[in-house]
N, C-alpha and C positions, 0 to 999 in steps of 0.2 A: 738518140741513136742514129737518126738520119744525118747528123752532122759529123759523125765519126769518120766517114771516108774523107771529108774535107780536112780534118785534123791529121789523119794518117798520112796525107801527102807531105806533111812537114817532117815525118819520121824518117830516120835513116836505118834504124834497127828496132824491131819489136822486142819487148822484154816480158818475161813471165816469172817474176821472182816469188818464191814461196819460202816460208820460214821453216827451219829445222826444229822439230819438236822431239825432245828426248832422244836425240840421235837419229831420228827417222824423218824423212821428208813427208810433209803433209800431202794428201791426195789433192789433185786439181784436174779440172777438165782441160783437155788440149784444144778445145774449140778456138780459143784466142790465137793459138799458133796458126791454125788454118785461116783465120781472118788476116793475120799478118802476111801469110803466104799469098793470099788472094790480092793483097795490096803490093805484092812483089818484094816484100821485106824479108831479109834474113832475121833470125830471132835468137835470143839467148834466154834460156830457161833453166830453172832449177831442175835437177834430175828427179823426175817423177815416174813411177811405174806406169802411170796412165798415158804417158806420151808414146804413141805408136812408132814403130821402127821407120815407117815411111816419112815421118816428120823430119828425121835427121837427113834424109835425102833432099829435103827442102831447105837445107841450110839452117837447121835448128842446132845450135850449139848448147849442149847440156853441161851445166856447171854444178860443182860440188861445194866450192868454198869461195871466199872473196877473191883470192888470187886467180882462181879459175874463171870467175866472172869477168875480171879485168881482161885477161888474155882473150877470152871468148868475145867480149865486146869489141876489142881491137880487131880480131879476125873478122867478125861480122861487118864492122865498119869498112874493112878493106875490100869486101866483095859486094857491098850494098848497091853499087852503081853498075855492076856487070849485067848487061842487057840479056845475055843468054841465061844467066842464073835467075834473073827476074822472071823471064818467061817460064823457066822450069818450075819455079815456086808457084806461079799462077796456075800452071797445069796440074800440079799436085793438089792444090786447093780445089780446083774444079772437079777433081775426082772424089772429093770428100765433102761435097755439099749434101744437104738433106735430100735434095732431089736425086742426086746420083746414088746415094745410099738407098733411098726408097725404090729406085728403079732396079737395083740389085735384088732387093727383097721381093719385089713383084715378079721378077724373072724366076726366082727360086720357087715361089708359090705356084706360078703358072706351070713350071716344069713338073712339080709334084702333082698337080691336078690332071695333067695330060695322061 
């Protein structure tokens, strides 16, 4: 796991493919998308209900079939070097770390206790 950031420096696009089972997409955790965003990468993923809407703001292209995957990979590659978008992705990821989420929960609990 500690070598992953080293390998991700060689990526241009993050991918999160899932197999369609009986006409439905399998469930999957979007955590990998936030890891890709933290590395500044655009991503292409299977369309999963578990992917939050803010992920799409981080240049996550959702795909339904092979043709869609190809188009989305081409679009993602086309924006992978945009410095402004890289910073935007990193910002979205920083708001979705375990620390950021736990701070939100702590604030809610403190507000309730007051």
